[in-house]
C-alpha distance (Angstrom), angle and dihedral (degrees) to the residues before:
residue distance angle dihedral
M1 . . .
S2 3.76 . .
S3 3.78 122.4 .
L4 3.80 89.7 -112.9
A5 3.79 93.4 50.7
L6 3.83 91.1 49.1
Y7 3.87 90.5 48.2
N8 3.81 91.0 49.5
A9 3.85 91.2 46.9
L10 3.79 91.2 51.6
I11 3.80 92.8 47.5
A12 3.83 89.3 48.0
A13 3.80 88.6 51.8
G14 3.82 89.7 56.4
V15 3.81 99.1 -103.7
D16 3.82 116.1 151.4
K17 3.81 113.1 -98.7
E18 3.79 93.3 -121.4
L19 3.77 92.5 49.9
A20 3.76 91.7 45.8
D21 3.83 89.7 52.3
E22 3.80 91.3 49.8
A23 3.81 91.2 48.3
V24 3.80 91.4 51.0
N25 3.80 90.7 49.2
D26 3.82 91.3 49.4
V27 3.81 91.9 50.0
A28 3.85 89.8 49.6
R29 3.83 89.9 52.7
T30 3.83 92.9 49.3
E31 3.77 89.7 56.9
Q32 3.82 86.9 68.4
V33 3.80 94.6 56.4
A34 3.81 116.8 110.6
T35 3.78 117.6 -112.5
K36 3.79 125.7 -139.7
L37 3.80 88.8 -101.4
D38 3.84 90.3 53.6
I39 3.80 90.6 51.4
A40 3.84 92.8 46.5
N41 3.81 90.1 50.5
M42 3.85 90.6 49.3
Q43 3.82 90.5 49.5
T44 3.77 90.4 51.8
S45 3.77 91.4 48.0
L46 3.77 92.0 49.3
A47 3.81 91.3 48.6
N48 3.82 90.1 52.2
M49 3.85 90.7 47.9
E50 3.80 90.5 50.1
T51 3.79 91.1 52.3
R52 3.80 92.1 50.5
L53 3.77 91.5 46.8
I54 3.84 92.2 51.5
K55 3.80 90.1 49.8
W56 3.81 91.0 51.5
M57 3.79 92.3 46.6
F58 3.80 90.7 50.9
A59 3.80 92.0 48.6
I60 3.82 93.2 48.1
N61 3.77 92.2 47.8
L62 3.80 91.1 49.0
S63 3.83 89.7 49.9
V64 3.77 92.0 50.5
V65 3.81 92.0 50.0
G66 3.80 90.6 47.7
L67 3.81 91.0 49.8
A68 3.79 91.6 48.3
V69 3.80 91.5 50.7
A70 3.82 90.6 48.6
I71 3.80 92.2 50.3
M72 3.84 91.1 48.5
K73 3.78 90.9 52.0
L74 3.81 91.2 51.1
T75 3.82 93.9 52.1
């Protein structure tokens, strides 16, 4: 239902125009609220990102240690 249709339905039902306008605005705001599925998808995405970050950190640390060992052997 569009906002205009909801507004017209409320007016037809005898609701005050200001209250109808506030109700339509409230409904429009609730359409932007995350659902349980949205939150579950975000949690999955964050878990995948965390896994990739840990892999990169491990690889970088391993590279730094390897570089340090190579420099120590050269000196």
